[in-house]
Structures are given as C-alpha cells and as structure tokens.
A tleap script that builds the chain and sets N, CA, C and O, in Angstrom:
source leaprc.protein.ff14SB
mol = sequence {
  NMET ASN ASP GLU LEU GLN GLU LEU LYS ASN
  LEU GLY LYS THR SER ALA GLN TRP LEU HIE
  ALA VAL GLY ILE HIE ASN ALA ASN ASP LEU
  ARG ARG LEU GLY ALA VAL SER ALA TYR GLN
  ALA VAL ARG ALA ARG GLY PHE ARG ALA SER
  LYS VAL LEU LEU TYR ALA ILE GLU GLY ALA
  LEU LEU GLY VAL HIE TRP ASN ASP LEU PRO
  PRO GLY HIE LYS ALA GLN LEU ASN ASP ARG
  LEU ASP GLN CTHR
}
set mol.1.N position { 18.202 2.285 11.317 }
set mol.1.CA position { 16.952 2.938 11.642 }
set mol.1.C position { 15.827 1.904 11.632 }
set mol.1.O position { 15.724 1.096 10.709 }
set mol.2.N position { 14.999 1.936 12.650 }
set mol.2.CA position { 13.874 1.025 12.767 }
set mol.2.C position { 12.659 1.659 12.087 }
set mol.2.O position { 12.130 2.659 12.574 }
set mol.3.N position { 12.222 1.095 10.987 }
set mol.3.CA position { 11.097 1.619 10.238 }
set mol.3.C position { 9.945 0.632 10.343 }
set mol.3.O position { 10.004 -0.468 9.794 }
set mol.4.N position { 8.912 1.031 11.043 }
set mol.4.CA position { 7.768 0.150 11.274 }
set mol.4.C position { 7.140 -0.327 9.968 }
set mol.4.O position { 6.701 -1.473 9.875 }
set mol.5.N position { 7.094 0.543 8.958 }
set mol.5.CA position { 6.493 0.149 7.684 }
set mol.5.C position { 7.272 -0.992 7.028 }
set mol.5.O position { 6.678 -1.907 6.458 }
set mol.6.N position { 8.597 -0.935 7.111 }
set mol.6.CA position { 9.412 -1.978 6.500 }
set mol.6.C position { 9.284 -3.311 7.229 }
set mol.6.O position { 9.652 -4.353 6.686 }
set mol.7.N position { 8.770 -3.285 8.443 }
set mol.7.CA position { 8.565 -4.525 9.184 }
set mol.7.C position { 7.297 -5.235 8.739 }
set mol.7.O position { 7.107 -6.415 9.036 }
set mol.8.N position { 6.423 -4.520 8.023 }
set mol.8.CA position { 5.208 -5.139 7.511 }
set mol.8.C position { 5.530 -5.992 6.294 }
set mol.8.O position { 6.441 -5.682 5.527 }
set mol.9.N position { 4.778 -7.061 6.129 }
set mol.9.CA position { 4.952 -7.933 4.972 }
set mol.9.C position { 4.765 -7.115 3.697 }
set mol.9.O position { 3.874 -6.268 3.626 }
set mol.10.N position { 5.594 -7.363 2.701 }
set mol.10.CA position { 5.529 -6.776 1.360 }
set mol.10.C position { 6.161 -5.400 1.198 }
set mol.10.O position { 6.442 -4.991 0.072 }
set mol.11.N position { 6.389 -4.682 2.278 }
set mol.11.CA position { 6.870 -3.309 2.151 }
set mol.11.C position { 8.373 -3.244 2.380 }
set mol.11.O position { 8.872 -3.625 3.439 }
set mol.12.N position { 9.078 -2.760 1.378 }
set mol.12.CA position { 10.522 -2.612 1.467 }
set mol.12.C position { 10.910 -1.158 1.591 }
set mol.12.O position { 10.080 -0.299 1.885 }
set mol.13.N position { 12.167 -0.898 1.367 }
set mol.13.CA position { 12.719 0.440 1.554 }
set mol.13.C position { 12.038 1.481 0.654 }
set mol.13.O position { 11.643 2.545 1.130 }
set mol.14.N position { 11.901 1.184 -0.619 }
set mol.14.CA position { 11.333 2.167 -1.542 }
set mol.14.C position { 9.871 2.435 -1.236 }
set mol.14.O position { 9.454 3.591 -1.168 }
set mol.15.N position { 9.097 1.392 -1.052 }
set mol.15.CA position { 7.672 1.622 -0.768 }
set mol.15.C position { 7.500 2.365 0.556 }
set mol.15.O position { 6.622 3.220 0.671 }
set mol.16.N position { 8.318 2.054 1.547 }
set mol.16.CA position { 8.246 2.777 2.820 }
set mol.16.C position { 8.620 4.250 2.627 }
set mol.16.O position { 7.994 5.130 3.219 }
set mol.17.N position { 9.622 4.518 1.814 }
set mol.17.CA position { 10.004 5.918 1.549 }
set mol.17.C position { 8.867 6.670 0.866 }
set mol.17.O position { 8.583 7.819 1.207 }
set mol.18.N position { 8.222 6.024 -0.093 }
set mol.18.CA position { 7.086 6.670 -0.772 }
set mol.18.C position { 5.968 6.957 0.220 }
set mol.18.O position { 5.386 8.042 0.208 }
set mol.19.N position { 5.669 5.994 1.073 }
set mol.19.CA position { 4.610 6.190 2.062 }
set mol.19.C position { 4.967 7.289 3.055 }
set mol.19.O position { 4.110 8.095 3.418 }
set mol.20.N position { 6.214 7.330 3.494 }
set mol.20.CA position { 6.649 8.411 4.378 }
set mol.20.C position { 6.475 9.770 3.697 }
set mol.20.O position { 6.071 10.743 4.333 }
set mol.21.N position { 6.782 9.827 2.404 }
set mol.21.CA position { 6.700 11.095 1.662 }
set mol.21.C position { 5.280 11.633 1.593 }
set mol.21.O position { 5.081 12.832 1.397 }
set mol.22.N position { 4.285 10.756 1.751 }
set mol.22.CA position { 2.894 11.217 1.705 }
set mol.22.C position { 2.271 11.264 3.101 }
set mol.22.O position { 1.054 11.383 3.239 }
set mol.23.N position { 3.111 11.171 4.129 }
set mol.23.CA position { 2.637 11.346 5.498 }
set mol.23.C position { 2.196 10.085 6.213 }
set mol.23.O position { 1.560 10.158 7.265 }
set mol.24.N position { 2.524 8.936 5.659 }
set mol.24.CA position { 2.193 7.659 6.303 }
set mol.24.C position { 3.472 7.134 6.938 }
set mol.24.O position { 4.423 6.782 6.240 }
set mol.25.N position { 3.487 7.083 8.274 }
set mol.25.CA position { 4.727 6.764 8.969 }
set mol.25.C position { 4.691 5.475 9.771 }
set mol.25.O position { 5.728 5.010 10.244 }
set mol.26.N position { 3.505 4.891 9.930 }
set mol.26.CA position { 3.410 3.652 10.706 }
set mol.26.C position { 2.185 2.862 10.274 }
set mol.26.O position { 1.400 3.307 9.436 }
set mol.27.N position { 2.038 1.688 10.861 }
set mol.27.CA position { 0.936 0.795 10.492 }
set mol.27.C position { -0.424 1.419 10.790 }
set mol.27.O position { -1.377 1.214 10.038 }
set mol.28.N position { -0.521 2.175 11.874 }
set mol.28.CA position { -1.799 2.818 12.203 }
set mol.28.C position { -2.185 3.848 11.143 }
set mol.28.O position { -3.349 3.932 10.750 }
set mol.29.N position { -1.213 4.626 10.682 }
set mol.29.CA position { -1.489 5.576 9.601 }
set mol.29.C position { -1.996 4.838 8.370 }
set mol.29.O position { -2.950 5.266 7.721 }
set mol.30.N position { -1.347 3.730 8.060 }
set mol.30.CA position { -1.702 2.952 6.877 }
set mol.30.C position { -3.101 2.362 7.018 }
set mol.30.O position { -3.885 2.385 6.069 }
set mol.31.N position { -3.412 1.835 8.196 }
set mol.31.CA position { -4.749 1.275 8.428 }
set mol.31.C position { -5.819 2.354 8.319 }
set mol.31.O position { -6.875 2.137 7.723 }
set mol.32.N position { -5.540 3.510 8.896 }
set mol.32.CA position { -6.498 4.617 8.878 }
set mol.32.C position { -6.826 5.038 7.449 }
set mol.32.O position { -7.984 5.299 7.120 }
set mol.33.N position { -5.808 5.101 6.611 }
set mol.33.CA position { -5.991 5.558 5.238 }
set mol.33.C position { -6.525 4.444 4.337 }
set mol.33.O position { -7.369 4.689 3.475 }
set mol.34.N position { -6.036 3.237 4.536 }
set mol.34.CA position { -6.437 2.116 3.691 }
set mol.34.C position { -5.567 2.018 2.453 }
set mol.34.O position { -4.896 2.977 2.073 }
set mol.35.N position { -5.585 0.853 1.828 }
set mol.35.CA position { -4.696 0.574 0.709 }
set mol.35.C position { -4.960 1.464 -0.495 }
set mol.35.O position { -4.022 1.992 -1.093 }
set mol.36.N position { -6.219 1.635 -0.854 }
set mol.36.CA position { -6.534 2.406 -2.065 }
set mol.36.C position { -6.126 3.865 -1.899 }
set mol.36.O position { -5.484 4.432 -2.784 }
set mol.37.N position { -6.488 4.473 -0.785 }
set mol.37.CA position { -6.139 5.881 -0.569 }
set mol.37.C position { -4.635 6.084 -0.437 }
set mol.37.O position { -4.093 7.075 -0.925 }
set mol.38.N position { -3.962 5.144 0.223 }
set mol.38.CA position { -2.505 5.250 0.349 }
set mol.38.C position { -1.852 5.163 -1.022 }
set mol.38.O position { -0.955 5.946 -1.334 }
set mol.39.N position { -2.293 4.223 -1.837 }
set mol.39.CA position { -1.761 4.067 -3.196 }
set mol.39.C position { -2.021 5.338 -4.017 }
set mol.39.O position { -1.134 5.814 -4.725 }
set mol.40.N position { -3.221 5.875 -3.921 }
set mol.40.CA position { -3.549 7.095 -4.663 }
set mol.40.C position { -2.660 8.258 -4.220 }
set mol.40.O position { -2.225 9.054 -5.051 }
set mol.41.N position { -2.392 8.359 -2.938 }
set mol.41.CA position { -1.542 9.430 -2.425 }
set mol.41.C position { -0.128 9.314 -2.984 }
set mol.41.O position { 0.484 10.316 -3.354 }
set mol.42.N position { 0.382 8.105 -3.044 }
set mol.42.CA position { 1.723 7.884 -3.592 }
set mol.42.C position { 1.762 8.272 -5.062 }
set mol.42.O position { 2.682 8.961 -5.501 }
set mol.43.N position { 0.772 7.835 -5.820 }
set mol.43.CA position { 0.716 8.163 -7.251 }
set mol.43.C position { 0.543 9.671 -7.462 }
set mol.43.O position { 1.156 10.244 -8.363 }
set mol.44.N position { -0.286 10.312 -6.639 }
set mol.44.CA position { -0.525 11.755 -6.770 }
set mol.44.C position { 0.738 12.560 -6.486 }
set mol.44.O position { 0.904 13.669 -6.994 }
set mol.45.N position { 1.607 12.005 -5.689 }
set mol.45.CA position { 2.871 12.676 -5.368 }
set mol.45.C position { 3.874 12.563 -6.512 }
set mol.45.O position { 4.939 13.179 -6.475 }
set mol.46.N position { 3.526 11.770 -7.531 }
set mol.46.CA position { 4.373 11.664 -8.705 }
set mol.46.C position { 5.255 10.429 -8.759 }
set mol.46.O position { 6.033 10.262 -9.699 }
set mol.47.N position { 5.142 9.569 -7.768 }
set mol.47.CA position { 5.932 8.337 -7.787 }
set mol.47.C position { 5.319 7.371 -8.801 }
set mol.47.O position { 4.097 7.268 -8.911 }
set mol.48.N position { 6.162 6.677 -9.527 }
set mol.48.CA position { 5.708 5.769 -10.580 }
set mol.48.C position { 5.484 4.368 -10.024 }
set mol.48.O position { 6.161 3.415 -10.411 }
set mol.49.N position { 4.545 4.263 -9.132 }
set mol.49.CA position { 4.235 2.983 -8.494 }
set mol.49.C position { 3.259 2.196 -9.362 }
set mol.49.O position { 2.293 2.749 -9.886 }
set mol.50.N position { 3.520 0.912 -9.505 }
set mol.50.CA position { 2.611 0.048 -10.253 }
set mol.50.C position { 1.511 -0.439 -9.305 }
set mol.50.O position { 1.528 -0.160 -8.106 }
set mol.51.N position { 0.574 -1.163 -9.871 }
set mol.51.CA position { -0.516 -1.702 -9.050 }
set mol.51.C position { -0.020 -2.731 -8.049 }
set mol.51.O position { -0.722 -3.054 -7.092 }
set mol.52.N position { 1.171 -3.242 -8.258 }
set mol.52.CA position { 1.732 -4.165 -7.271 }
set mol.52.C position { 1.823 -3.462 -5.913 }
set mol.52.O position { 1.638 -4.103 -4.878 }
set mol.53.N position { 2.104 -2.166 -5.904 }
set mol.53.CA position { 2.147 -1.445 -4.626 }
set mol.53.C position { 0.777 -1.474 -3.960 }
set mol.53.O position { 0.684 -1.667 -2.748 }
set mol.54.N position { -0.273 -1.288 -4.727 }
set mol.54.CA position { -1.635 -1.364 -4.169 }
set mol.54.C position { -1.850 -2.718 -3.500 }
set mol.54.O position { -2.334 -2.789 -2.371 }
set mol.55.N position { -1.493 -3.781 -4.196 }
set mol.55.CA position { -1.664 -5.126 -3.645 }
set mol.55.C position { -0.729 -5.363 -2.461 }
set mol.55.O position { -1.100 -6.030 -1.496 }
set mol.56.N position { 0.477 -4.818 -2.538 }
set mol.56.CA position { 1.444 -4.976 -1.442 }
set mol.56.C position { 0.933 -4.303 -0.177 }
set mol.56.O position { 1.056 -4.852 0.918 }
set mol.57.N position { 0.358 -3.113 -0.327 }
set mol.57.CA position { -0.177 -2.406 0.841 }
set mol.57.C position { -1.335 -3.194 1.435 }
set mol.57.O position { -1.400 -3.381 2.650 }
set mol.58.N position { -2.246 -3.655 0.588 }
set mol.58.CA position { -3.377 -4.448 1.086 }
set mol.58.C position { -2.877 -5.710 1.774 }
set mol.58.O position { -3.366 -6.067 2.846 }
set mol.59.N position { -1.915 -6.382 1.170 }
set mol.59.CA position { -1.340 -7.568 1.795 }
set mol.59.C position { -0.678 -7.247 3.124 }
set mol.59.O position { -0.776 -8.020 4.076 }
set mol.60.N position { -0.005 -6.106 3.186 }
set mol.60.CA position { 0.630 -5.696 4.442 }
set mol.60.C position { -0.424 -5.503 5.533 }
set mol.60.O position { -0.213 -5.887 6.683 }
set mol.61.N position { -1.544 -4.911 5.167 }
set mol.61.CA position { -2.612 -4.687 6.140 }
set mol.61.C position { -3.245 -6.005 6.597 }
set mol.61.O position { -3.712 -6.117 7.731 }
set mol.62.N position { -3.255 -6.988 5.714 }
set mol.62.CA position { -3.853 -8.289 6.035 }
set mol.62.C position { -2.837 -9.310 6.536 }
set mol.62.O position { -3.211 -10.375 7.028 }
set mol.63.N position { -1.545 -8.983 6.410 }
set mol.63.CA position { -0.496 -9.889 6.864 }
set mol.63.C position { -0.251 -11.061 5.933 }
set mol.63.O position { 0.153 -12.139 6.370 }
set mol.64.N position { -0.502 -10.843 4.620 }
set mol.64.CA position { -0.277 -11.903 3.633 }
set mol.64.C position { 0.580 -11.366 2.492 }
set mol.64.O position { 0.626 -10.159 2.257 }
set mol.65.N position { 1.254 -12.263 1.790 }
set mol.65.CA position { 2.021 -11.855 0.615 }
set mol.65.C position { 1.053 -11.328 -0.425 }
set mol.65.O position { -0.031 -11.881 -0.604 }
set mol.66.N position { 1.433 -10.273 -1.103 }
set mol.66.CA position { 0.525 -9.632 -2.062 }
set mol.66.C position { 0.071 -10.591 -3.153 }
set mol.66.O position { -1.051 -10.478 -3.648 }
set mol.67.N position { 0.915 -11.518 -3.529 }
set mol.67.CA position { 0.566 -12.447 -4.595 }
set mol.67.C position { -0.428 -13.514 -4.123 }
set mol.67.O position { -1.007 -14.233 -4.937 }
set mol.68.N position { -0.620 -13.611 -2.816 }
set mol.68.CA position { -1.582 -14.567 -2.269 }
set mol.68.C position { -2.981 -13.972 -2.131 }
set mol.68.O position { -3.918 -14.673 -1.749 }
set mol.69.N position { -3.127 -12.681 -2.440 }
set mol.69.CA position { -4.473 -12.107 -2.440 }
set mol.69.C position { -5.274 -12.772 -3.561 }
set mol.69.O position { -4.787 -12.878 -4.686 }
set mol.70.N position { -6.481 -13.216 -3.268 }
set mol.70.CA position { -7.287 -13.850 -4.308 }
set mol.70.C position { -7.574 -12.875 -5.459 }
set mol.70.O position { -7.694 -11.670 -5.235 }
set mol.71.N position { -7.683 -13.387 -6.672 }
set mol.71.CA position { -7.962 -12.520 -7.815 }
set mol.71.C position { -9.203 -11.638 -7.610 }
set mol.71.O position { -9.229 -10.487 -8.044 }
set mol.72.N position { -10.215 -12.181 -6.956 }
set mol.72.CA position { -11.417 -11.390 -6.687 }
set mol.72.C position { -11.148 -10.216 -5.771 }
set mol.72.O position { -11.737 -9.147 -5.930 }
set mol.73.N position { -10.258 -10.412 -4.812 }
set mol.73.CA position { -9.894 -9.331 -3.886 }
set mol.73.C position { -9.142 -8.229 -4.644 }
set mol.73.O position { -9.390 -7.040 -4.448 }
set mol.74.N position { -8.227 -8.650 -5.503 }
set mol.74.CA position { -7.493 -7.672 -6.321 }
set mol.74.C position { -8.460 -6.923 -7.224 }
set mol.74.O position { -8.316 -5.716 -7.415 }
set mol.75.N position { -9.440 -7.618 -7.778 }
set mol.75.CA position { -10.432 -6.977 -8.640 }
set mol.75.C position { -11.240 -5.941 -7.859 }
set mol.75.O position { -11.546 -4.870 -8.383 }
set mol.76.N position { -11.585 -6.255 -6.607 }
set mol.76.CA position { -12.313 -5.299 -5.771 }
set mol.76.C position { -11.473 -4.048 -5.515 }
set mol.76.O position { -11.985 -2.929 -5.557 }
set mol.77.N position { -10.186 -4.243 -5.251 }
set mol.77.CA position { -9.298 -3.092 -5.054 }
set mol.77.C position { -9.253 -2.232 -6.309 }
set mol.77.O position { -9.317 -1.005 -6.233 }
set mol.78.N position { -9.142 -2.879 -7.462 }
set mol.78.CA position { -9.105 -2.139 -8.726 }
set mol.78.C position { -10.413 -1.400 -8.971 }
set mol.78.O position { -10.400 -0.267 -9.454 }
set mol.79.N position { -11.538 -2.023 -8.646 }
set mol.79.CA position { -12.836 -1.362 -8.796 }
set mol.79.C position { -12.923 -0.132 -7.902 }
set mol.79.O position { -13.378 0.924 -8.340 }
set mol.80.N position { -12.484 -0.265 -6.639 }
set mol.80.CA position { -12.492 0.877 -5.727 }
set mol.80.C position { -11.591 1.981 -6.246 }
set mol.80.O position { -11.917 3.162 -6.132 }
set mol.81.N position { -10.461 1.599 -6.814 }
set mol.81.CA position { -9.539 2.584 -7.374 }
set mol.81.C position { -10.179 3.300 -8.553 }
set mol.81.O position { -10.041 4.516 -8.688 }
set mol.82.N position { -10.871 2.566 -9.401 }
set mol.82.CA position { -11.509 3.148 -10.584 }
set mol.82.C position { -12.673 4.060 -10.203 }
set mol.82.O position { -13.003 4.972 -10.961 }
set mol.83.N position { -13.298 3.840 -9.060 }
set mol.83.CA position { -14.447 4.643 -8.634 }
set mol.83.C position { -14.051 5.984 -8.047 }
set mol.83.O position { -14.901 6.845 -7.822 }
set mol.84.N position { -12.767 6.161 -7.801 }
set mol.84.CA position { -12.346 7.423 -7.178 }
set mol.84.C position { -11.741 8.361 -8.196 }
set mol.84.O position { -11.332 9.469 -7.849 }
savepdb mol mol.pdb
quit
C-alpha cells in the first residue's frame, strides 16, 4: 500500500496510522492542520505519543529530520502547545 504520509521524512507506520485515525490522510491534510494541532488530535484520540511525534510532524512539514530542528524551534512548538 502506498501511504503518502509514510513517504514524508520522520513518519513511519505507527505515526501514519495515528494520523489516519484522526482524519489526516495526506501531506495536504497535515499542512492544513499544522504540527501542533495534528499532535493534539493524536493525543486526544488516546494514543500515547511523545513530544518526538510533535517534532517529527514539524520536521516532516519542513523536510528535515526532527532532531535537526533547532532547540528554539522546538521551544516555540512547545509554547504553542502549552497555549492551547
């Protein structure tokens, strides 16, 4: 099966399954929702995703490995997450 989400950097089978379960089926869906909202949707569905998923989604949207996101960028994501 060709899964567009799994073709994005950082996203594997499990993260793609979680995203599908919350209605995110392709890169456009992911871009529309954004990393923070997508991560929140996964967590709200009861999946035990760590913050690495948040960084992985953001990295997927930017086309970089999640660990290459600058610490300041990760801090901004965490701040946005805390504000919601």
